[in-house]
C-alpha positions as a Markdown table, in Angstrom:
| # | Residue | x | y | z |
|---|---|---|---|---|
| 1 | Met | 64.9 | 71.1 | 119.9 |
| 2 | Ala | 66.1 | 71.3 | 116.3 |
| 3 | Glu | 63.6 | 71.2 | 113.5 |
| 4 | Pro | 64.2 | 68.7 | 110.7 |
| 5 | Val | 65.3 | 70.4 | 107.5 |
| 6 | Thr | 65.8 | 69.6 | 103.8 |
| 7 | Tyr | 68.5 | 71.4 | 102.0 |
| 8 | Arg | 68.1 | 72.6 | 98.4 |
| 9 | Thr | 70.0 | 74.7 | 95.8 |
| 10 | Leu | 68.9 | 76.9 | 92.8 |
| 11 | Phe | 71.8 | 75.7 | 90.7 |
| 12 | Arg | 70.8 | 72.1 | 89.9 |
| 13 | Asp | 70.8 | 73.1 | 86.2 |
| 14 | Met | 74.6 | 73.7 | 86.1 |
| 15 | Pro | 76.4 | 71.2 | 84.1 |
| 16 | Ala | 77.1 | 67.9 | 85.9 |
| 17 | Thr | 80.7 | 68.2 | 84.6 |
| 18 | Ala | 81.4 | 71.4 | 86.5 |
| 19 | Gln | 84.9 | 71.2 | 87.7 |
| 20 | Asp | 85.4 | 70.6 | 91.4 |
| 21 | Pro | 87.1 | 73.8 | 92.7 |
| 22 | Ser | 89.2 | 71.7 | 95.0 |
| 23 | Ala | 91.2 | 70.6 | 91.9 |
| 24 | Lys | 92.2 | 74.2 | 91.1 |
| 25 | Gly | 95.0 | 76.4 | 92.4 |
| 26 | Thr | 95.8 | 77.9 | 95.8 |
| 27 | Gly | 94.0 | 81.0 | 97.1 |
| 28 | Val | 90.5 | 82.5 | 97.7 |
| 29 | Phe | 87.5 | 81.3 | 95.6 |
| 30 | Ala | 85.7 | 83.8 | 93.4 |
| 31 | Asp | 82.1 | 83.8 | 92.4 |
| 32 | Val | 82.5 | 81.2 | 89.6 |
| 33 | Ala | 84.1 | 78.7 | 92.0 |
| 34 | Leu | 81.3 | 79.5 | 94.6 |
| 35 | Arg | 78.7 | 78.4 | 92.1 |
| 36 | Glu | 80.6 | 75.2 | 91.5 |
| 37 | Leu | 80.6 | 74.5 | 95.3 |
| 38 | Ile | 76.8 | 75.0 | 95.2 |
| 39 | Ala | 76.4 | 72.8 | 92.1 |
| 40 | Thr | 78.4 | 70.0 | 93.7 |
| 41 | Asn | 76.4 | 70.3 | 97.0 |
| 42 | Gln | 79.4 | 71.4 | 99.0 |
| 43 | Ile | 77.2 | 74.5 | 99.9 |
| 44 | Val | 73.5 | 73.6 | 100.4 |
| 45 | Gly | 70.6 | 75.6 | 101.7 |
| 46 | Glu | 67.4 | 74.9 | 103.7 |
| 47 | Asp | 65.9 | 77.4 | 101.3 |
| 48 | Pro | 67.3 | 77.7 | 97.7 |
| 49 | Ile | 70.5 | 79.7 | 97.6 |
| 50 | Leu | 69.8 | 83.0 | 95.9 |
| 51 | Asp | 72.0 | 84.5 | 93.1 |
| 52 | Glu | 72.1 | 87.8 | 95.1 |
| 53 | Gln | 73.9 | 86.0 | 97.9 |
| 54 | Ile | 76.9 | 85.4 | 95.7 |
| 55 | Gln | 79.4 | 88.3 | 96.0 |
| 56 | Pro | 82.6 | 88.5 | 93.9 |
| 57 | Ala | 84.6 | 86.5 | 96.4 |
| 58 | Ser | 82.2 | 85.6 | 99.2 |
| 59 | Leu | 78.8 | 84.2 | 100.0 |
| 60 | Asp | 76.2 | 86.0 | 102.2 |
| 61 | Leu | 74.8 | 83.7 | 104.9 |
| 62 | Arg | 71.1 | 83.9 | 106.0 |
| 63 | Leu | 69.5 | 83.7 | 109.3 |
| 64 | Gly | 67.2 | 80.7 | 109.8 |
| 65 | Arg | 63.7 | 80.5 | 111.4 |
| 66 | Tyr | 64.6 | 80.6 | 115.1 |
| 67 | Ala | 67.0 | 82.4 | 117.4 |
| 68 | Tyr | 68.0 | 81.1 | 120.8 |
| 69 | Arg | 68.6 | 83.6 | 123.6 |
| 70 | Val | 71.5 | 82.3 | 125.6 |
| 71 | Arg | 73.1 | 83.1 | 128.9 |
| 72 | Ala | 76.6 | 83.4 | 127.5 |
| 73 | Ser | 78.7 | 83.0 | 124.4 |
| 74 | Phe | 80.3 | 79.6 | 124.0 |
| 75 | Leu | 82.4 | 77.3 | 121.8 |
| 76 | Pro | 81.0 | 73.8 | 121.5 |
| 77 | Gly | 84.3 | 72.0 | 121.8 |
| 78 | Glu | 83.5 | 68.3 | 122.1 |
| 79 | Ser | 79.7 | 68.9 | 121.5 |
| 80 | Thr | 77.4 | 69.9 | 118.7 |
| 81 | Val | 76.1 | 73.4 | 118.9 |
| 82 | Met | 72.5 | 72.1 | 119.4 |
| 83 | Gly | 73.8 | 69.9 | 122.2 |
| 84 | Lys | 75.3 | 73.0 | 123.9 |
| 85 | Leu | 72.2 | 75.0 | 123.4 |
| 86 | Ser | 70.2 | 72.5 | 125.4 |
| 87 | Ser | 72.1 | 73.6 | 128.5 |
| 88 | Phe | 72.5 | 77.4 | 127.8 |
| 89 | Thr | 69.2 | 78.4 | 126.1 |
| 90 | Met | 67.0 | 80.8 | 128.0 |
| 91 | His | 64.2 | 80.8 | 125.4 |
| 92 | Arg | 63.6 | 80.3 | 121.7 |
| 93 | Ile | 62.4 | 83.1 | 119.4 |
| 94 | Asp | 60.4 | 82.5 | 116.2 |
| 95 | Leu | 61.7 | 84.9 | 113.6 |
| 96 | Ser | 59.0 | 84.0 | 111.0 |
| 97 | Ala | 57.0 | 87.3 | 111.3 |
| 98 | Gly | 60.1 | 89.3 | 112.3 |
| 99 | Ala | 61.5 | 89.6 | 115.8 |
| 100 | Val | 63.6 | 92.1 | 117.7 |
| 101 | Leu | 67.1 | 91.1 | 118.9 |
| 102 | Glu | 67.8 | 93.3 | 121.9 |
| 103 | Arg | 71.0 | 95.2 | 122.5 |
| 104 | Gly | 73.1 | 93.7 | 125.2 |
| 105 | Cys | 71.8 | 90.2 | 124.7 |
| 106 | Val | 73.5 | 87.2 | 123.0 |
| 107 | Tyr | 71.7 | 85.0 | 120.5 |
| 108 | Ile | 72.6 | 81.8 | 118.6 |
| 109 | Val | 70.8 | 81.5 | 115.2 |
| 110 | Pro | 70.9 | 78.4 | 113.0 |
| 111 | Leu | 71.7 | 79.6 | 109.5 |
| 112 | Leu | 69.9 | 78.4 | 106.3 |
| 113 | Glu | 73.2 | 77.2 | 104.8 |
| 114 | Arg | 75.2 | 74.2 | 105.7 |
| 115 | Leu | 78.5 | 72.8 | 104.3 |
| 116 | Gln | 79.7 | 69.5 | 102.9 |
| 117 | Leu | 83.3 | 70.5 | 102.0 |
| 118 | Gln | 85.6 | 68.2 | 100.2 |
| 119 | Gly | 89.4 | 67.9 | 100.1 |
| 120 | Gly | 91.4 | 70.8 | 101.3 |
| 121 | Ile | 88.7 | 73.5 | 101.0 |
| 122 | Ser | 88.4 | 75.6 | 104.2 |
| 123 | Ala | 86.5 | 78.8 | 105.0 |
| 124 | Leu | 86.6 | 82.0 | 107.0 |
| 125 | Thr | 83.6 | 84.2 | 108.0 |
| 126 | Asn | 83.1 | 87.8 | 108.9 |
| 127 | Pro | 80.3 | 90.3 | 109.5 |
| 128 | Lys | 78.9 | 92.1 | 106.4 |
| 129 | Ser | 79.8 | 95.8 | 106.2 |
| 130 | Ser | 76.4 | 97.0 | 107.3 |
| 131 | Thr | 76.5 | 94.6 | 110.3 |
| 132 | Gly | 79.7 | 96.1 | 111.5 |
| 133 | Arg | 78.5 | 99.7 | 110.9 |
| 134 | Leu | 75.5 | 99.0 | 113.2 |
| 135 | Asp | 77.8 | 97.6 | 115.9 |
| 136 | Ile | 76.3 | 94.1 | 115.7 |
| 137 | Phe | 78.9 | 91.6 | 116.9 |
| 138 | Thr | 78.6 | 88.4 | 115.0 |
| 139 | Arg | 80.6 | 85.1 | 114.8 |
| 140 | Val | 80.0 | 81.9 | 113.0 |
| 141 | Ile | 80.1 | 78.6 | 115.0 |
| 142 | Thr | 80.3 | 75.1 | 113.7 |
| 143 | Asp | 79.8 | 71.8 | 115.5 |
| 144 | Phe | 82.8 | 70.7 | 117.6 |
| 145 | Ala | 84.5 | 74.1 | 116.9 |
| 146 | Thr | 87.3 | 75.3 | 119.1 |
| 147 | Ser | 87.5 | 78.7 | 117.5 |
| 148 | Phe | 85.1 | 81.2 | 115.9 |
| 149 | Asp | 84.8 | 82.1 | 112.2 |
| 150 | Lys | 87.3 | 79.5 | 111.0 |
| 151 | Ile | 85.9 | 76.4 | 109.3 |
| 152 | His | 88.4 | 73.6 | 108.8 |
| 153 | Gly | 88.9 | 71.7 | 105.5 |
| 154 | Gly | 86.4 | 68.9 | 104.9 |
| 155 | Tyr | 83.8 | 70.2 | 107.4 |
| 156 | Ser | 80.4 | 68.7 | 107.0 |
| 157 | Gly | 77.6 | 70.1 | 109.0 |
| 158 | Pro | 75.4 | 73.0 | 110.0 |
| 159 | Leu | 76.4 | 76.6 | 110.5 |
| 160 | Phe | 75.3 | 78.8 | 113.4 |
| 161 | Leu | 75.6 | 82.6 | 114.0 |
| 162 | Glu | 76.3 | 84.2 | 117.3 |
| 163 | Val | 74.6 | 87.6 | 117.3 |
| 164 | Ala | 75.1 | 90.2 | 119.9 |
| 165 | Pro | 73.7 | 93.7 | 119.1 |
| 166 | Arg | 75.9 | 96.1 | 121.1 |
| 167 | Thr | 74.4 | 99.6 | 120.3 |
| 168 | Phe | 71.1 | 99.2 | 118.6 |
| 169 | Ser | 68.3 | 96.7 | 119.0 |
| 170 | Val | 67.5 | 95.3 | 115.5 |
| 171 | Leu | 64.5 | 93.7 | 113.7 |
| 172 | Val | 65.5 | 90.5 | 111.8 |
| 173 | Arg | 63.6 | 87.9 | 109.8 |
| 174 | Pro | 64.5 | 84.5 | 108.2 |
| 175 | Gly | 66.8 | 85.3 | 105.4 |
| 176 | Thr | 68.4 | 88.4 | 107.0 |
| 177 | Arg | 72.0 | 88.5 | 106.0 |
| 178 | Leu | 74.4 | 89.5 | 108.7 |
| 179 | Ser | 77.5 | 87.6 | 107.9 |
| 180 | Gln | 79.5 | 86.3 | 104.9 |
| 181 | Ile | 81.8 | 83.4 | 104.2 |
| 182 | Arg | 84.9 | 83.2 | 102.1 |
| 183 | Phe | 86.2 | 79.8 | 100.8 |
| 184 | Gln | 89.8 | 79.0 | 100.0 |
| 185 | Arg | 92.2 | 76.2 | 99.2 |
| 186 | Gly | 95.5 | 76.7 | 100.9 |
| 187 | Ser | 96.7 | 80.3 | 101.1 |
| 188 | Asp | 98.4 | 82.7 | 98.6 |
| 189 | Ile | 98.9 | 85.8 | 100.7 |
| 190 | Ala | 100.9 | 88.6 | 99.1 |
| 191 | Thr | 104.0 | 89.3 | 101.2 |
| 192 | Gly | 107.4 | 91.0 | 100.9 |
| 193 | Ala | 108.5 | 91.8 | 97.4 |
| 194 | Lys | 105.3 | 90.4 | 95.9 |
| 195 | Leu | 103.2 | 92.8 | 98.0 |
| 196 | Arg | 105.4 | 95.8 | 97.1 |
| 197 | Asp | 105.2 | 94.9 | 93.4 |
| 198 | Leu | 101.4 | 94.6 | 93.6 |
| 199 | His | 101.3 | 98.1 | 95.1 |
| 200 | Lys | 103.5 | 99.5 | 92.3 |
| 201 | Arg | 101.2 | 98.0 | 89.8 |
| 202 | Val | 97.8 | 98.9 | 91.3 |
| 203 | Lys | 98.4 | 101.5 | 94.1 |
| 204 | Leu | 96.7 | 99.5 | 96.9 |
| 205 | Val | 96.4 | 102.6 | 99.0 |
| 206 | Ser | 96.5 | 106.1 | 97.6 |
| 207 | Gly | 95.6 | 109.7 | 98.4 |
| 208 | Val | 98.3 | 110.6 | 100.9 |
| 209 | Glu | 101.9 | 111.6 | 100.4 |
| 210 | Gly | 104.7 | 109.1 | 100.6 |
| 211 | Glu | 104.8 | 105.4 | 100.4 |
| 212 | Pro | 102.5 | 103.2 | 102.5 |
| 213 | Val | 103.7 | 101.4 | 105.6 |
| 214 | Ile | 104.2 | 97.7 | 104.6 |
| 215 | Arg | 105.2 | 95.1 | 107.2 |
| 216 | Glu | 105.0 | 91.4 | 107.5 |
| 217 | Gly | 102.6 | 91.1 | 104.5 |
| 218 | Leu | 100.3 | 93.9 | 105.7 |
| 219 | Val | 99.6 | 97.3 | 104.3 |
| 220 | Gly | 98.9 | 100.0 | 106.9 |
| 221 | Val | 96.0 | 102.5 | 106.8 |
| 222 | Thr | 95.7 | 105.7 | 108.9 |
| 223 | Ile | 92.9 | 107.7 | 110.4 |
| 224 | Asp | 91.4 | 110.9 | 108.9 |
| 225 | Leu | 90.8 | 113.5 | 111.7 |
| 226 | Asp | 91.3 | 116.5 | 109.4 |
| 227 | Gly | 87.7 | 116.2 | 108.3 |
| 228 | Asp | 85.5 | 118.4 | 106.2 |
| 229 | Pro | 87.2 | 121.8 | 105.7 |
| 230 | Ala | 83.9 | 123.7 | 106.1 |
| 231 | Thr | 82.5 | 121.8 | 109.1 |
| 232 | Gly | 85.4 | 119.9 | 110.7 |
| 233 | Leu | 83.2 | 116.8 | 110.6 |
| 234 | Val | 85.3 | 113.6 | 111.1 |
| 235 | Gly | 82.8 | 111.0 | 112.0 |
| 236 | Tyr | 79.8 | 109.9 | 114.0 |
| 237 | Arg | 79.2 | 108.6 | 117.5 |
| 238 | Ala | 76.2 | 106.3 | 118.1 |
| 239 | Lys | 73.4 | 107.5 | 120.5 |
| 240 | Lys | 72.6 | 105.1 | 123.3 |
| 241 | His | 68.8 | 105.1 | 123.6 |
| 242 | Thr | 67.3 | 104.8 | 120.2 |
| 243 | Asp | 64.4 | 103.0 | 118.4 |
| 244 | Val | 64.7 | 99.6 | 116.8 |
| 245 | Ile | 66.4 | 99.4 | 113.4 |
| 246 | Asp | 64.7 | 97.2 | 110.8 |
| 247 | Leu | 67.6 | 95.6 | 108.9 |
| 248 | Glu | 65.6 | 95.3 | 105.7 |
| 249 | Lys | 65.0 | 99.1 | 105.4 |
| 250 | Arg | 67.2 | 101.0 | 102.9 |
| 251 | Glu | 68.0 | 104.7 | 103.2 |
| 252 | His | 65.1 | 105.0 | 105.6 |
| 253 | Tyr | 66.2 | 106.3 | 109.0 |
| 254 | Glu | 67.1 | 109.9 | 109.9 |
| 255 | Val | 70.8 | 110.1 | 110.8 |
| 256 | Gly | 70.2 | 112.5 | 113.7 |
| 257 | Glu | 67.9 | 110.2 | 115.5 |
| 258 | Tyr | 70.7 | 107.6 | 115.9 |
| 259 | Trp | 74.0 | 109.4 | 115.5 |
| 260 | Glu | 75.8 | 112.4 | 116.9 |
| 261 | Pro | 78.2 | 114.1 | 114.5 |
| 262 | Ile | 81.8 | 114.6 | 115.7 |
| 263 | Ala | 83.7 | 117.7 | 114.6 |
| 264 | Thr | 87.2 | 118.5 | 115.6 |
| 265 | Arg | 89.5 | 121.4 | 114.7 |
| 266 | Asn | 92.7 | 120.0 | 116.5 |
| 267 | Arg | 92.9 | 116.7 | 114.5 |
| 268 | Arg | 92.5 | 114.7 | 117.7 |
| 269 | Leu | 89.8 | 112.5 | 119.2 |
| 270 | Ile | 89.6 | 110.8 | 122.5 |
| 271 | Leu | 87.7 | 107.5 | 122.3 |
| 272 | Asp | 85.4 | 106.8 | 125.2 |
| 273 | Pro | 85.3 | 103.0 | 126.0 |
| 274 | Asp | 81.5 | 103.1 | 126.3 |
| 275 | Asp | 81.0 | 104.6 | 122.9 |
| 276 | Phe | 80.8 | 103.4 | 119.3 |
| 277 | Tyr | 82.3 | 105.5 | 116.4 |
| 278 | Ile | 82.1 | 105.6 | 112.7 |
| 279 | Leu | 85.3 | 107.1 | 111.3 |
| 280 | Val | 87.2 | 106.9 | 108.0 |
| 281 | Thr | 90.7 | 106.3 | 106.7 |
| 282 | Arg | 92.8 | 109.0 | 105.0 |
| 283 | Glu | 93.8 | 106.6 | 102.3 |
| 284 | Ser | 91.7 | 105.3 | 99.5 |
| 285 | Val | 91.9 | 101.5 | 99.2 |
| 286 | Thr | 91.9 | 99.5 | 96.0 |
| 287 | Ile | 91.4 | 95.7 | 95.7 |
| 288 | Pro | 92.6 | 94.6 | 92.2 |
| 289 | Pro | 90.4 | 92.1 | 90.3 |
| 290 | Asp | 92.8 | 89.1 | 91.0 |
| 291 | His | 93.0 | 89.6 | 94.7 |
| 292 | Ala | 90.7 | 89.8 | 97.8 |
| 293 | Ala | 91.7 | 91.5 | 101.1 |
| 294 | Glu | 90.9 | 91.4 | 104.8 |
| 295 | Met | 91.5 | 94.0 | 107.4 |
| 296 | Val | 93.1 | 92.9 | 110.7 |
| 297 | Ala | 90.4 | 93.8 | 113.2 |
| 298 | Tyr | 92.4 | 94.3 | 116.4 |
| 299 | Asp | 96.1 | 95.0 | 116.7 |
| 300 | Thr | 97.5 | 95.9 | 120.2 |
| 301 | Met | 100.6 | 97.3 | 118.6 |
| 302 | Val | 98.7 | 100.3 | 117.3 |
| 303 | Gly | 96.5 | 100.8 | 120.4 |
| 304 | Glu | 93.8 | 99.4 | 122.7 |
| 305 | Phe | 91.0 | 99.7 | 120.2 |
| 306 | Arg | 89.3 | 97.6 | 117.5 |
| 307 | Val | 88.5 | 98.8 | 114.0 |
| 308 | His | 86.4 | 97.3 | 111.2 |
| 309 | Tyr | 84.4 | 94.4 | 112.4 |
| 310 | Ala | 83.6 | 93.7 | 108.8 |
| 311 | Gly | 87.0 | 92.5 | 107.5 |
| 312 | Phe | 86.4 | 91.3 | 103.9 |
| 313 | Phe | 87.1 | 93.5 | 100.9 |
| 314 | Asp | 86.0 | 91.9 | 97.6 |
| 315 | Pro | 87.9 | 92.1 | 94.4 |
| 316 | Gly | 87.1 | 95.4 | 92.5 |
| 317 | Phe | 86.5 | 97.5 | 95.7 |
| 318 | Gly | 87.7 | 100.9 | 94.7 |
| 319 | His | 89.1 | 99.7 | 91.4 |
| 320 | Gly | 88.8 | 101.4 | 88.0 |
| 321 | Gly | 87.3 | 104.6 | 86.9 |
| 322 | Glu | 88.3 | 108.2 | 87.8 |
| 323 | Gly | 89.6 | 108.8 | 91.2 |
| 324 | Gln | 90.5 | 105.1 | 91.8 |
| 325 | Gly | 90.1 | 103.9 | 95.3 |
| 326 | Ser | 87.4 | 104.0 | 98.0 |
| 327 | Arg | 88.1 | 105.1 | 101.6 |
| 328 | Ala | 87.6 | 102.4 | 104.2 |
| 329 | Val | 85.0 | 103.2 | 106.8 |
| 330 | Leu | 86.1 | 102.2 | 110.3 |
| 331 | Glu | 83.9 | 100.9 | 113.1 |
| 332 | Val | 85.8 | 101.9 | 116.1 |
| 333 | Arg | 85.4 | 100.9 | 119.8 |
| 334 | Ser | 88.0 | 101.5 | 122.5 |
| 335 | His | 88.9 | 98.7 | 125.0 |
| 336 | Glu | 88.8 | 99.3 | 128.7 |
| 337 | Val | 90.3 | 102.9 | 128.8 |
| 338 | Pro | 89.9 | 106.2 | 127.0 |
| 339 | Phe | 92.3 | 106.3 | 124.0 |
| 340 | Leu | 93.7 | 109.3 | 122.1 |
| 341 | Leu | 93.6 | 109.1 | 118.3 |
| 342 | Glu | 95.5 | 111.7 | 116.2 |
| 343 | His | 95.3 | 112.5 | 112.5 |
| 344 | Gly | 97.5 | 110.2 | 110.4 |
| 345 | Gln | 97.9 | 107.6 | 113.1 |
| 346 | Thr | 98.0 | 104.0 | 111.9 |
| 347 | Val | 94.8 | 102.3 | 112.9 |
| 348 | Gly | 94.6 | 99.1 | 110.8 |
| 349 | Trp | 96.3 | 96.7 | 108.4 |
| 350 | Leu | 95.1 | 95.1 | 105.2 |
| 351 | Arg | 96.1 | 91.6 | 104.1 |
| 352 | Tyr | 95.9 | 90.8 | 100.4 |
| 353 | Glu | 95.4 | 87.3 | 99.0 |
| 354 | Arg | 95.3 | 86.1 | 95.4 |
| 355 | Leu | 92.2 | 84.5 | 94.0 |
| 356 | Thr | 92.3 | 81.1 | 92.4 |
| 357 | Ala | 90.7 | 82.7 | 89.3 |
| 358 | Pro | 89.2 | 86.1 | 88.5 |
| 359 | Pro | 85.5 | 86.7 | 89.4 |
| 360 | Ala | 82.9 | 87.0 | 86.7 |
| 361 | Arg | 81.6 | 90.2 | 88.4 |
| 362 | Leu | 83.6 | 92.7 | 90.4 |
| 363 | Tyr | 82.5 | 94.6 | 93.5 |
| 364 | Gly | 80.4 | 97.6 | 92.4 |
| 365 | Ala | 79.7 | 96.2 | 88.9 |
| 366 | Gly | 75.9 | 95.6 | 89.2 |
| 367 | Ala | 76.5 | 93.3 | 92.3 |
| 368 | Gly | 74.3 | 95.3 | 94.7 |
| 369 | Ser | 77.4 | 96.9 | 96.2 |
| 370 | Ser | 76.4 | 99.6 | 98.7 |
| 371 | Tyr | 79.8 | 101.2 | 99.5 |
| 372 | Gln | 81.7 | 101.6 | 96.2 |
| 373 | Arg | 83.4 | 105.1 | 95.9 |
| 374 | Gln | 82.4 | 105.8 | 99.5 |
| 375 | Gly | 83.7 | 108.4 | 101.8 |
| 376 | Leu | 82.4 | 108.7 | 105.3 |
| 377 | Gln | 79.2 | 106.7 | 105.2 |
| 378 | Leu | 76.9 | 105.0 | 107.7 |
| 379 | Ala | 75.1 | 101.7 | 107.2 |
| 380 | Lys | 72.7 | 101.5 | 104.2 |
| 381 | Gln | 69.7 | 101.6 | 106.5 |
| 382 | Phe | 70.3 | 105.4 | 107.0 |
| 383 | Lys | 69.6 | 108.2 | 104.7 |
| 384 | Arg | 72.7 | 109.0 | 102.6 |
| 385 | Leu | 75.2 | 111.6 | 103.9 |
| 386 | Gly | 75.8 | 114.5 | 101.6 |
């Protein structure tokens, strides 16, 4: 079933003496270390890896040439992914000329990248921001994996993406980037006094009175249901029967054709479990240049709902300039039952982790960043709000 592939990289001209990042300190790898992983063939691509894929502390992953419509999501366990696909595939779709992935269906797509990790280098994956804002559920799978999105140290093999559009049907092509991968050696998570000192130095969250809630190495963020003073607008709810969204379009689609604005004057919102919402935090979030962050996606201690499918925040998000900080957009879906949200309620938690070295380029600094200094914003495929 699988097509034979040859993997290549654009970075063959990097010095052969480039230091193996596995020899460096503990923490998340920034862009310089990612280039070293590419130069040492620990990340390789069926097509050359592009410079634009390299973010300040993550690498965008690209869809390959085929998608496999499957009966159900799965983990391969004692099998390869392709071996499992031989039992669960309904049909194979050629993406070469562009193809629609239908909402409500589950697909497995071989990615153009594969890994040949050395030593103690491991990886985590997450949807990209626009993927989450379109309610496209994605998870990376590796051969013999027993969990999604976690890639163990020393893994050598292909990468696959489970794609399940939940609200909109989407048009994709080979090279479409729905997910991103973050590499690390060990872990250097900011906890306790270290996290509080970091907040004093940088103001990790700002814009509200009082000190942030910090617990067990996590910084809490709360929901803004005050909204725009003139309109009461607090967010958007996705419409259910819309046209296909071409993921390569930028600022193309009319918001009103896909989204219903939500206004409230009583600072409350009841989430319907069948609906998908775009909301925003009260706080402005800052990621200092020597750290990366991840939002905990689902925490039953704050309610039966999930926020922020796209969990990675790159170094430099919201950092520097006037009015430091960018508010975090929340992709919200309630589980099982209607759930009441109230203004100022804690809805998510940020985990900060130190980089092994500073990035050469920060988020928003000419890196093609779409959401720096954002307020309430939809995915980049839609015309800008305000």
